[in-house]
C-alpha positions in Angstrom: -54.6 23.9 130.4 -56.0 21.6 133.5 -53.0 20.7 136.0 -52.2 16.9 136.1 -51.9 16.7 139.9 -49.7 18.2 142.2 -46.3 17.6 143.1 -45.0 16.0 145.7 -41.3 16.3 145.6 -39.4 18.0 148.3 -39.7 18.5 152.2 -42.8 20.0 153.3 -43.6 23.2 155.2 -46.3 25.0 156.7 -46.9 28.5 155.5 -49.3 31.3 155.9 -50.3 33.5 152.9 -52.1 36.9 152.2 -55.7 35.6 151.2 -58.7 35.7 153.6 -60.9 32.9 153.3 -64.8 34.8 152.0 -68.1 33.0 152.9 -70.7 33.5 150.5 -74.3 32.0 152.0 -76.4 34.3 149.0 -75.2 32.4 146.5 -79.2 33.1 144.6 -78.5 36.8 144.4 -78.4 38.4 140.9 -76.8 41.8 140.2 -78.2 43.9 137.8 -75.7 46.5 135.8 -76.3 49.3 134.4 -74.7 52.2 132.1 -74.6 55.5 133.3 -74.7 59.1 131.7 -73.6 61.7 133.6 -74.1 65.2 131.6 -74.2 68.8 132.8 -77.8 70.4 131.9 -76.0 71.4 128.0 -75.6 68.1 127.6 -71.7 68.4 128.0 -70.3 65.1 129.7 -69.2 65.1 133.0 -65.1 65.4 133.4 -62.8 65.7 136.6 -61.5 62.6 138.5 -64.6 62.0 141.4 -67.4 64.2 139.7 -69.3 61.7 138.6 -68.9 59.7 142.4 -70.8 63.1 144.0 -73.0 63.3 141.3 -74.1 59.7 142.0 -73.8 59.8 146.1 -76.1 63.2 145.7 -78.7 60.9 143.4 -79.2 58.4 145.9 -80.2 60.8 149.0 -82.7 62.8 146.9 -84.1 59.8 144.9 -84.0 57.0 147.8 -87.4 56.6 147.5 -87.6 56.3 144.3 -84.7 53.5 143.7 -86.7 51.3 146.3 -83.9 52.1 148.6 -81.7 50.1 146.8 -78.0 50.4 147.3 -75.6 50.5 144.6 -71.6 49.6 143.5 -70.5 52.8 141.2 -67.4 52.2 139.6 -66.6 55.8 139.2 -67.3 56.3 135.4 -70.1 54.3 133.2 -71.3 51.3 135.1 -73.7 50.7 138.0 -74.6 47.4 139.9 -77.6 46.7 142.4 -78.5 43.6 144.1 -81.8 43.0 142.6 -83.6 45.2 140.2 -84.1 48.9 139.9 -87.8 49.9 139.2 -87.6 51.0 135.6 -85.2 49.8 132.8 -84.3 53.2 131.8 -84.2 56.0 134.7 -84.0 59.8 134.1 -82.9 62.1 137.0 -81.9 65.8 137.8 -79.6 66.5 140.3 -78.3 69.8 141.8 -75.0 69.8 143.2 -73.9 72.9 145.3 -69.9 72.1 144.7 -68.3 70.5 142.1 -64.3 70.2 143.0 -61.1 69.0 141.2 -63.3 69.1 137.9 -64.6 71.5 135.4 -64.0 74.8 136.3 -66.0 77.5 134.4 -63.7 80.1 136.5 -67.3 81.4 138.0 -65.2 82.6 141.2 -62.1 83.5 140.0 -60.2 86.4 141.7 -59.4 88.4 138.9 -62.9 89.2 137.9 -65.1 90.3 140.9 -65.2 93.6 142.3 -63.7 93.7 145.3 -66.6 94.9 147.7 -70.0 94.0 147.7 -69.1 90.9 145.2 -66.6 89.9 146.9 -68.7 89.3 150.0 -71.0 87.5 148.4 -68.2 85.3 146.6 -66.6 84.2 150.4 -70.4 83.6 151.4 -71.2 81.2 148.5 -67.9 80.1 147.1 -69.5 77.9 144.9 -72.2 77.6 142.3 -75.0 75.2 142.3 -74.8 73.2 139.2 -77.4 70.7 137.6 -76.7 67.4 135.8 -78.6 65.1 134.0 -78.4 61.7 135.1 -79.7 58.4 133.3 -79.4 54.8 133.8 -79.9 52.0 131.2 -79.9 48.3 132.0 -77.2 46.3 130.8 -77.1 42.9 131.6 -78.2 40.5 134.6 -74.8 38.7 136.6 -75.6 35.2 138.9 -73.9 35.3 141.3 -73.8 31.5 141.2 -71.3 32.1 138.2 -68.6 32.2 141.3 -69.7 28.8 142.5 -69.2 27.9 138.8 -65.8 29.7 138.6 -65.0 27.7 141.8 -65.4 24.2 140.8 -63.2 25.1 137.3 -66.4 26.4 135.1 -64.9 29.9 134.6 -67.3 31.7 132.1 -67.9 35.5 130.6 -70.6 35.6 134.0 -67.7 34.7 136.6 -65.3 37.0 135.4 -68.2 40.1 135.7 -69.3 39.2 139.4 -66.0 39.1 140.4 -65.6 42.5 138.9 -69.0 43.6 141.2 -67.1 42.1 144.0 -63.8 44.6 143.4 -66.0 47.7 142.2 -67.9 47.1 145.7 -64.1 47.4 147.1 -63.2 50.3 145.0 -66.8 52.3 145.9 -65.8 51.9 149.7 -62.7 53.1 149.7 -63.4 56.4 147.5 -66.0 56.9 149.9 -63.4 57.3 153.2 -61.8 59.5 150.6 -58.9 57.3 149.3 -56.9 57.6 146.4 -58.0 54.8 144.0 -55.4 53.1 141.7 -57.2 50.0 140.1 -57.7 47.5 143.4 -55.0 49.7 145.1 -56.6 52.2 147.4 -54.4 55.4 149.3 -55.3 57.2 152.8 -53.9 60.9 152.7 -52.6 60.4 155.9 -49.2 61.7 156.2 -47.8 58.4 158.7 -48.7 56.5 155.2 -46.0 59.1 153.5 -42.1 58.6 152.6 -39.9 61.2 150.7 -37.8 59.7 147.9 -37.3 63.7 146.3 -37.6 66.1 144.3 -40.9 66.9 145.5 -42.3 63.2 145.1 -43.7 60.9 148.1 -44.4 57.4 148.3 -47.9 56.9 149.8 -48.1 53.5 151.2 -51.9 51.6 150.7 -53.5 48.4 150.3 -54.5 46.3 147.3 -57.8 44.5 147.8 -59.1 42.2 145.4 -61.2 39.0 145.4 -60.1 35.6 144.0 -61.4 32.1 143.0 -58.9 29.6 144.4 -58.7 25.6 144.7 -59.8 26.7 148.6 -62.9 28.3 147.9 -63.1 32.4 147.4 -60.4 34.6 148.9 -59.9 38.0 149.5 -55.9 38.9 148.6 -54.8 41.6 150.5 -51.3 43.0 150.4 -49.4 46.3 150.8 -49.4 48.8 147.9 -47.4 51.7 146.8 -47.7 54.8 144.6 -46.0 58.0 144.0 -47.9 61.0 144.7 -46.9 64.9 144.4 -45.7 66.5 147.9 -48.7 68.3 149.3 -48.7 71.7 151.0 -47.5 75.1 149.3 -46.7 74.8 145.4 -43.4 77.2 146.2 -42.1 74.3 148.5 -42.8 71.4 146.0 -40.9 73.5 143.2 -37.8 73.9 145.0 -37.8 70.1 145.7 -38.5 69.1 142.2 -36.1 71.1 141.2 -33.6 71.1 143.9 -33.3 75.1 143.9 -32.4 77.2 146.6 -35.0 79.4 146.6 -38.5 80.8 144.3 -35.9 83.1 142.7 -34.0 80.4 141.2 -37.1 78.3 139.8 -36.7 77.2 136.1 -40.1 78.4 134.8 -40.6 76.5 131.7 -39.9 73.2 133.9 -43.1 74.5 136.8 -45.1 75.2 133.9 -44.3 71.2 132.6 -44.9 69.6 136.0 -47.9 71.7 137.3 -50.3 71.7 134.1 -53.6 69.9 135.6 -52.8 69.0 139.3 -55.0 70.6 141.3 -54.6 73.4 144.0 -56.4 75.2 146.9 -56.4 78.6 146.9 -56.2 80.8 150.0 -58.5 82.6 151.8 -61.5 80.7 150.3 -60.0 77.4 150.5 -61.9 77.1 146.7 -60.2 73.9 144.3 -58.7 74.4 141.1 -57.0 72.8 138.4 -53.5 74.3 137.1 -54.0 75.3 133.4 -50.7 77.3 133.1 -48.6 80.2 134.3 -49.1 84.1 133.8 -46.2 85.2 130.7 -45.2 88.4 133.3 -44.6 88.3 137.2 -47.2 89.2 139.9 -46.3 93.2 140.0 -46.7 93.5 136.5 -49.6 91.1 135.1 -52.9 92.9 134.5 -56.5 92.2 133.7 -59.3 94.3 133.3 -61.2 94.9 136.5 -65.3 95.8 136.4 -66.4 98.2 139.2 -69.9 99.7 139.1 -69.8 103.6 139.4 -72.3 105.5 141.0 -74.1 105.9 138.3 -74.6 102.6 138.0 -72.5 101.9 134.5 -69.5 99.2 134.8 -66.0 100.7 135.0 -63.6 99.2 133.4 -60.2 99.2 135.0 -56.7 97.5 134.1 -55.1 96.4 137.1 -51.7 94.1 138.3 -52.7 90.9 140.1 -50.8 91.8 143.2 -52.7 95.8 143.3 -55.8 94.1 143.5 -54.6 90.7 146.2 -52.9 93.6 148.3 -55.1 96.6 147.7 -58.7 95.2 146.7 -58.6 92.3 149.3 -56.1 93.5 151.9 -54.5 90.1 151.2 -50.7 90.7 152.0 -48.0 89.2 149.6 -44.5 88.2 150.9 -42.8 87.0 148.2 -45.3 86.6 144.8 -44.5 89.8 143.6 -41.9 89.1 141.1 -42.6 85.8 140.6 -45.4 84.2 137.8 -49.2 83.9 139.2 -50.8 80.2 138.8 -53.2 80.6 135.9 -56.4 78.2 136.9 -58.8 79.6 133.9 -59.3 78.9 130.2 -57.2 80.0 127.4 -59.4 82.9 126.4 -60.0 83.9 130.1 -57.5 83.2 132.1 -57.5 83.6 135.5 -54.7 84.3 138.1 -54.0 83.5 141.5 -50.5 84.8 143.4 -48.1 81.9 144.0 -47.8 81.9 147.7 -51.6 81.6 148.1 -51.7 78.0 146.4 -51.7 74.8 148.2 -51.4 71.6 146.5 -54.0 69.2 147.1 -53.1 66.0 148.8 -53.4 62.9 146.9 -52.3 63.4 143.5 -50.7 60.9 141.9 -47.3 61.4 140.0 -47.0 59.9 136.8 -43.7 59.8 135.5 -40.5 57.6 135.5 -38.3 58.2 138.8 -34.9 58.9 138.4 -32.2 55.6 139.7 -32.2 57.7 143.1 -35.7 57.9 143.6 -36.0 54.4 142.7 -33.6 53.5 145.4 -34.6 55.5 147.7 -37.9 54.2 147.5 -37.0 50.5 147.5 -35.2 51.7 150.9 -37.5 53.0 152.7 -40.8 50.9 151.5 -39.9 47.0 152.2 -41.2 45.2 155.1 -39.6 42.3 157.0 -42.2 39.4 156.7 -43.6 39.7 160.3 -43.8 43.9 159.8 -45.8 43.1 156.3 -48.5 40.7 158.4 -49.0 43.1 161.0 -49.6 46.0 158.3 -51.9 43.6 156.3 -53.7 42.9 159.7 -54.2 46.3 160.6 -55.6 47.4 157.3 -58.1 43.9 157.0 -59.4 45.5 160.8 -59.5 49.4 159.7 -61.4 48.5 156.2 -64.8 47.1 157.8 -65.1 45.3 155.0 -67.9 43.1 156.8 -69.9 46.2 157.7 -70.2 47.2 153.7 -74.0 46.9 153.1 -73.9 45.6 149.3 -71.5 43.0 150.8 -73.7 42.2 153.7 -76.7 42.0 151.0 -74.7 39.4 148.8 -74.1 37.1 152.4 -70.9 38.1 152.1 -68.3 37.6 155.0 -64.8 38.1 155.3 -62.3 36.1 157.8 -59.7 38.0 159.7 -57.2 34.9 159.4 -54.3 34.8 156.6 -54.6 31.1 155.0 -53.0 28.3 155.8 -51.0 26.4 153.0 -48.8 23.1 152.5 -45.3 24.2 150.6 -42.8 22.0 149.6 -39.1 23.2 149.7 -37.2 21.7 146.5 -33.5 20.6 147.0 -31.2 22.9 145.1 -29.6 21.3 142.0 -25.9 20.7 142.4 -23.6 23.0 140.1 -20.2 22.1 138.7 -16.9 24.3 138.4 -14.3 24.2 136.7 -11.4 21.3 137.3 -14.6 18.5 137.8 -15.5 20.5 140.9 -19.2 20.4 142.1 -21.0 22.0 144.7 -24.7 22.1 146.5 -25.6 25.9 146.7 -26.7 26.6 150.5 -29.3 28.9 150.7 -29.5 29.7 146.7 -26.0 31.1 147.4 -22.6 30.1 146.2 -19.0 31.5 145.5 -15.6 31.2 143.4 -13.6 31.4 146.6 -10.5 28.9 145.3 -12.9 27.6 142.8 -12.7 27.8 138.7 -15.3 28.5 136.1 -16.2 25.4 134.3 -15.8 27.1 130.8 -12.8 29.6 131.1 -12.0 31.7 127.9 -9.2 33.4 126.9 -9.2 36.9 126.8 -6.6 38.3 123.6 -6.6 41.2 121.1 -8.2 43.7 123.8 -8.2 47.1 125.0 -9.1 49.2 127.6 -11.2 52.6 126.4 -11.6 55.5 129.3 -14.3 57.8 128.9 -12.7 60.7 131.6 -13.2 58.3 134.7 -10.7 58.6 137.5 -9.1 55.6 138.0 -5.3 54.1 138.0 -5.8 52.1 134.8 -2.8 50.3 135.3 -3.6 49.0 138.5 -7.4 47.8 137.3 -5.5 45.8 134.7 -3.2 44.2 136.9 -5.8 43.0 139.8 -8.6 42.0 136.7 -5.6 40.1 135.2 -4.6 38.4 138.5 -8.4 37.5 139.5 -9.0 35.8 136.0 -6.6 33.7 136.3 -7.6 32.6 139.8 -10.5 31.7 138.1 -9.0 29.8 135.0 -9.3 32.9 132.3 -6.3 33.8 130.5 -5.9 37.5 129.9 -3.2 38.3 127.8 -1.6 42.5 128.1 -3.8 44.4 126.2 -3.4 46.1 122.6 -3.5 49.6 124.3 -5.1 52.1 127.2 -6.9 54.9 125.1 -7.7 58.0 127.4 -10.2 60.4 126.4 -8.7 63.5 125.0 -10.0 66.5 127.4 -11.6 68.6 124.6 -14.0 66.6 123.9 -15.5 65.9 127.6 -18.5 68.1 126.9 -18.8 67.1 123.5 -22.4 65.4 122.8 -22.2 61.3 123.5 -22.3 59.8 120.0 -19.6 62.1 119.0 -17.3 61.4 122.0 -17.9 57.8 120.5 -17.2 58.6 116.9 -14.0 60.3 118.4 -12.8 57.6 120.6 -13.1 54.9 117.7 -11.1 57.3 115.5 -8.4 56.9 117.5 -8.3 53.2 118.5 -8.3 52.5 114.5 -5.7 54.6 113.9 -3.6 53.0 116.6 -5.0 49.2 116.8 -3.3 47.0 114.5 -6.5 45.1 113.8 -9.8 44.6 115.1 -9.9 44.1 118.6 -12.0 41.2 119.7 -12.9 42.8 123.3 -13.1 46.4 124.9 -13.2 47.5 128.2 -14.8 50.9 128.7 -14.4 52.6 132.0 -17.3 55.2 132.2 -17.7 58.4 134.4 -21.1 57.9 136.1 -22.1 54.8 137.9 -25.8 54.8 136.5 -27.6 56.1 133.6 -24.0 57.2 131.7 -25.2 58.8 128.5 -22.5 57.4 126.3 -23.6 54.0 127.1 -26.2 53.2 124.6 -23.9 54.9 121.7 -21.0 53.1 122.9 -22.6 49.6 122.9 -24.5 50.1 119.5 -21.3 51.2 118.0 -19.3 48.0 119.2 -22.0 45.5 118.6 -24.3 46.8 115.4 -21.0 48.8 113.6 -18.2 46.8 114.7 -19.1 43.3 116.1 -17.0 43.7 118.6 -18.0 42.3 122.6 -17.7 45.1 125.4 -17.8 45.2 129.1 -18.2 48.6 131.1 -17.6 49.7 134.5 -18.0 52.8 136.7 -15.0 52.4 138.7 -16.3 53.4 142.1 -15.6 51.2 144.4 -13.2 48.1 142.7 -12.2 45.2 144.9 -11.7 41.7 144.1 -15.2 40.7 144.5 -16.2 43.2 142.1 -13.7 42.4 139.5 -14.8 38.6 140.0 -18.2 39.6 139.3 -17.2 41.4 136.2 -15.2 38.9 134.9 -18.5 36.4 135.6 -20.2 38.5 132.5 -17.1 39.2 130.3 -16.5 35.3 130.5 -20.3 35.0 129.4 -19.7 37.6 126.7 -17.1 35.9 125.1 -18.4 32.3 124.8 -18.0 30.8 128.2 -19.5 29.3 130.7 -19.0 29.8 134.6 -20.9 27.1 136.1 -23.6 24.4 134.9 -26.1 21.9 136.4 -24.4 18.9 137.3 -27.6 17.3 135.4 -26.3 19.2 132.4 -23.1 17.8 132.5 -24.0 14.3 132.6 -26.8 15.3 130.8 -29.5 13.9 132.4 -32.6 16.5 132.7 -35.7 14.7 132.7 -37.6 15.0 129.1 -35.0 18.2 128.1 -31.7 15.6 127.5 -33.2 13.1 125.7 -34.8 15.2 123.0 -33.4 18.1 121.4 -35.5 21.0 123.2 -35.3 24.7 123.2 -35.8 27.0 125.5 -37.2 30.6 125.0 -37.8 33.3 127.3 -40.0 36.2 125.5 -40.8 39.7 127.1 -41.7 43.2 126.2 -40.4 46.7 127.4 -42.6 49.7 127.4 -41.1 53.4 127.1 -41.2 54.7 130.8 -45.0 56.7 132.2 -45.3 59.9 130.3 -43.3 58.6 126.9 -46.7 56.9 125.5 -45.0 57.6 122.0 -41.8 55.5 122.4 -41.7 52.2 120.7 -41.7 49.4 122.5 -38.8 46.8 122.6 -39.8 42.9 122.1 -36.7 40.8 122.8 -36.7 37.2 122.4 -33.8 34.4 123.8 -33.5 31.2 123.2 -30.8 28.5 124.3 -28.0 27.0 121.9 -25.9 24.0 122.1 -28.2 21.3 123.0 -28.1 19.5 125.6 -27.1 22.6 127.6 -29.8 25.3 129.3 -27.3 27.6 130.1 -26.2 29.3 126.9 -28.5 31.9 125.1 -28.4 34.1 122.3 -31.2 36.9 121.8 -32.9 38.4 119.0 -34.3 42.1 119.8 -36.6 44.3 117.8 -39.3 47.4 118.1 -42.8 47.5 117.9 -46.0 49.8 118.4 -45.8 51.8 121.4 -47.8 49.5 124.3 -48.0 46.5 122.3 -48.1 43.9 124.7 -48.0 41.0 121.8 -44.7 40.4 119.7 -45.9 40.9 115.8 -42.6 40.0 114.3 -42.2 36.0 115.7 -43.2 35.4 111.9 -42.3 37.9 109.5 -43.1 36.6 105.7 -41.4 38.9 103.3 -41.5 36.3 99.9 -42.3 33.0 99.7 -38.9 32.0 100.4 -38.0 34.7 103.2 -39.0 35.0 106.5 -37.5 37.6 108.5 -38.9 36.6 112.0 -37.3 36.6 115.3 -38.0 32.7 115.4 -36.3 31.6 112.1 -32.8 33.4 113.6 -33.7 31.1 116.8 -34.3 28.3 114.6 -31.7 28.3 112.7 -28.7 29.1 115.6 -30.0 26.5 117.5 -29.6 24.1 114.4 -26.0 25.0 113.6 -25.3 25.2 117.2 -26.7 21.7 118.2 -24.8 19.0 115.9 -27.8 20.2 112.6 -30.9 18.7 114.7 -34.0 20.5 114.3 -35.5 20.7 118.0 -38.4 18.3 118.8 -39.8 20.2 121.8 -40.0 23.6 122.4 -40.6 25.4 126.1 -41.6 28.8 126.0 -41.4 30.9 129.0 -43.5 34.5 128.5 -43.2 37.3 130.5 -45.7 40.5 131.3 -48.8 39.2 130.5 -51.9 39.5 132.2 -54.7 36.9 133.0 -56.8 38.6 130.0 -53.8 38.2 127.5 -53.2 34.4 127.9 -55.2 33.2 125.0 -53.4 36.1 122.5 -50.3 34.6 123.8 -51.4 31.0 122.5 -53.4 32.5 119.4 -51.3 35.2 118.3 -47.9 34.3 119.7 -47.8 31.1 119.4 -49.2 30.2 116.5 -46.7 32.6 114.1 -44.1 30.4 116.2 -45.6 27.6 114.6 -45.8 29.5 111.1 -42.1 29.8 111.3 -41.8 26.4 111.5 -43.6 24.8 109.3 -42.2 27.5 107.0 -38.9 25.7 107.2 -40.1 22.7 107.0 -43.6 21.8 106.2 -43.4 18.3 107.7 -41.9 19.1 110.9 -44.2 19.2 114.0 -41.9 20.3 117.2 -44.0 20.0 120.6 -45.1 22.8 122.2 -45.3 24.2 126.2 -46.0 27.5 127.3 -45.5 29.0 130.7 -46.4 32.1 131.4 -44.0 33.6 134.3 -46.0 36.8 136.5 -44.2 38.5 139.5 -46.4 41.7 139.1 -49.4 40.2 141.6 -49.9 40.7 145.4 -49.5 36.7 146.6 -47.0 36.9 149.7 -46.3 34.0 152.0 -44.8 33.7 155.2 -43.5 31.3 157.6 -45.8 30.9 160.9 -44.0 31.8 164.0 -40.8 33.2 162.2 -39.6 36.3 161.8 -37.7 34.7 158.2 -38.5 34.5 154.7 -39.7 31.4 153.2 -36.4 29.3 152.2 -35.5 29.2 148.3 -36.9 26.9 146.4 -40.5 27.2 148.2 -42.9 26.0 145.9 -46.8 26.0 146.4 -49.7 24.6 144.0 -52.7 23.9 145.9 -55.2 25.8 148.0 -54.7 29.4 146.6 -54.2 28.0 142.9 -56.7 28.3 140.2 -59.9 26.0 140.6 -58.4 24.0 137.7 -55.9 25.6 135.6 -52.2 24.1 135.9 -50.3 26.9 137.7 -47.8 27.0 141.2 -46.1 29.5 142.5 -42.0 29.1 143.4 -39.8 31.3 145.6 -36.5 30.3 143.8 -34.4 32.8 145.4 -33.5 33.5 148.7 -35.2 36.6 149.7 -32.6 38.7 151.6 -34.5 42.1 152.5 -38.0 43.2 152.6 -41.0 40.1 152.1 -39.9 37.8 149.5 -42.1 38.1 146.2 -43.1 34.8 144.5 -43.0 34.6 140.9 -46.6 33.2 139.7 -46.2 30.1 136.6 -49.0 29.7 134.6 -48.6 26.5 132.3 -50.9 27.5 129.4 -50.2 24.7 126.9 -48.1 21.4 127.4 -47.9 18.8 124.0 -44.7 17.2 125.6 -46.5 15.7 128.9 -44.4 17.1 131.6 -45.6 15.5 135.0 -46.0 18.0 137.8 -42.4 17.5 139.4 -40.6 17.5 136.0 -41.7 20.6 135.4 -41.5 22.4 138.6 -37.8 20.6 138.9 -37.4 22.4 135.3 -38.4 25.8 136.4 -36.6 25.6 139.6 -33.5 24.4 137.8 -33.6 27.2 135.6 -33.3 29.9 138.4 -29.5 28.6 138.6 -28.2 29.1 135.4 -28.3 33.1 135.6 -24.2 33.4 134.5 -24.1 36.8 135.9 -25.0 36.1 139.3 -23.6 33.5 142.0 -27.2 33.4 143.7 -30.3 31.6 142.5 -33.0 34.2 140.8 -36.1 34.8 141.0 -37.5 34.4 138.0 -36.2 32.1 135.2 -32.7 33.0 133.2 -34.3 32.8 130.0 -36.7 35.8 131.0 -34.0 37.6 132.9 -31.6 37.8 129.2 -34.9 38.8 127.4 -35.1 41.8 129.7 -31.5 42.5 129.7 -31.3 42.0 126.0 -34.4 44.4 125.5 -33.2 47.2 127.9 -29.5 47.1 126.3 -30.6 47.4 123.2 -33.6 49.5 123.6 -30.3 52.5 124.8 -29.4 52.3 121.2 -32.0 54.7 120.1 -32.5 57.8 122.3 -36.5 58.3 121.6 -37.7 62.3 122.1 -40.8 62.8 123.4 -43.3 64.4 121.3 -43.7 68.0 121.9 -46.8 68.7 124.3 -48.9 70.0 121.7 -49.2 66.2 120.4 -51.0 65.5 123.8 -54.2 63.4 123.8 -56.1 66.0 126.0 -57.4 68.7 123.3 -60.5 66.5 121.4 -58.3 67.0 118.4 -58.4 63.9 116.3 -54.8 62.5 116.7 -52.4 61.8 113.2 -52.0 58.7 111.9 -49.3 57.0 114.0 -46.1 56.9 113.0 -43.9 54.5 111.4 -41.7 52.6 114.2 -37.9 53.2 113.8 -36.3 50.2 113.2 -33.2 48.9 115.8 -29.8 48.4 113.8 -29.0 44.5 113.1 -26.5 43.1 115.5 -23.3 42.1 113.4 -22.6 38.4 112.8 -19.5 38.1 114.9 -21.3 39.0 118.7 -25.4 38.0 117.3 -25.5 35.0 118.9 -23.4 36.0 121.5 -24.6 36.2 125.2 -24.2 40.4 124.8 -26.8 40.8 127.3 -24.7 39.3 129.6 
């Protein structure tokens, strides 16, 4: 929806941003779009990344005259753009290429099927067979460049999106010609200076995101630092040793190696030819045989069975140091394998690693890739300089030139809201931070009927309980002595996680006088403990008991205070609240019953494409508070972003959707009042999905309201929060990050729609990443200042921390709820045979397993805190 004018609250601040102004002089130009098909002579479509580009490049050289000397922008797949029209609407070409690497490998030059003498010499002279390709261009559409001008005036259309897509395609092609790895609009050079080792044979590769954006200030080029994960290039054996943490090649797990190597590209010595790995040999190099054809003296073919080792050492005179007792790399086809000894294979550079990183790898990547603001600005200036976009012929023919200067924007710094603590104290956070030193919690709870459970963690339990009690009393929380301390029996330590949890509950039930209200659980591992999921499931879904886990590695008063913040919130207390929430005097919210929601969907990690997605919706309770929330969590089909369980009518009187739960809880917890206003914060959707949020999700929410009461018409506000973007802000002439509360709603924002950037938090390391908020719908009629203030204030009500957070608390809670309830179920990956590579028709999608319902005693608690 259109903005209501910029906000005015806060102290003005001059900023720079990583948007570079783009001047366009040739606005009358037309882009012509053509569909492209590239096939082998037999009509088989070309396979392999990058292969199409090589064919099209050769086509351009060969047929320059016939094409009227036109420059292309080719997307690498099925679409090509030109400035002005090609001579004919449909054109066919035949293209001959001498070398096609990293794509369809026919094994013509494979080491196990060539005689060692004359044929071998021929092979070395001509390592690549020439291939013929058929290419066809067909006219598809005309895209006027003037559509960009219309978008800048706020009149977006299909044409304006397409025109920007053409410009982005030109950037991609420009980088592809420089040999970059392309990941959407991010480009990565294979320069070793860009690599950072994160362990496990995986490297972080620093590159650049580059895309055109329409803004209030005109067309701009957004450039930012980007990082992707790649496989460590070089000897295959070195990668495998690092990947598995092995001592030497002889202690490798070859079934793991086979999985991780499949489809990676290698260069084989000494020919330097490139292949794709299809598998490993079943036997070691010294035992793996194949049939070698040799011509006899009478000209007949003589077939001899020979080992791969013997062939390379005796026929090719290549000395092998250690490969003899290891499997060979197979680069052939299932029925015609082609074996190469392991030590002759080097992994090609810039091959993406797409599996999920371990906790250690992620921490290492963050540590090594962060940059202070000034350092990032310098890197971006260098990137723009070295990209040489102003000499790109297609951009020049469009009359496009790009400024070298960061765009200047006016920001404002919103004042931090005052917070309320216990005993009537209040406090204004400084630099987005506060603490509970010499302060009590605003609403402390009482911890009673509780017990401690220890899953073999090394810890002085009595000391821990004593220190926890002391810290709690200082914060106003009363802690009774625990019922008991349950130590895991050593005989169960090696049992499966679910079994360990079952045994612990059996022991507790036999000794406790009644069901506990709270369980403190000590885990042996600090991260990713396999007991965590089964334990949470047992407590929340089967027994309805609030629980707090900890791994007692570095326990001090600060650690225990943070732990108590979580325990207090889970048991129904409040740690701090906004002063205007206490009074209550929040504009537009405190006067009218208002429900605030946060919605998010989390998907399976990379490589787990068949894992159900998990949708979480958190909703506020006990209006006029905006600091207390509950959560509902559901599974849905894998990789589905739109939430489909908001309204689920099962009969004329029954709705099993998430929204009904939220509305009923609000009603019962807010003095039997229905919300007259519902403010929805949605995370994780891209601009192309905004309409779906309104047409699918909002429609379901309205249906759920009508299903409860046909005459009830609450007003809605829908706001999308985006973290996954590439806009950054810098203080001119200062090495520091922008201060917390910095808001920008001009110049680089959308030409017409209501959006703004907010840095609510203090960026302590690296460069602050702002959250980009888009107001899609507002029936309440918030002024810009009131809405921006509400969003800013919601960054200060997060009960787990004593800092302002980077995105509103309801969205953070939705993340937490989805990830915690997601651990209830361990989804196994399907077998390798079900992958989509083989061209076999996939079976019908399996039914999505449902999550267990939480017990009533905890379903409205902040269990996710």
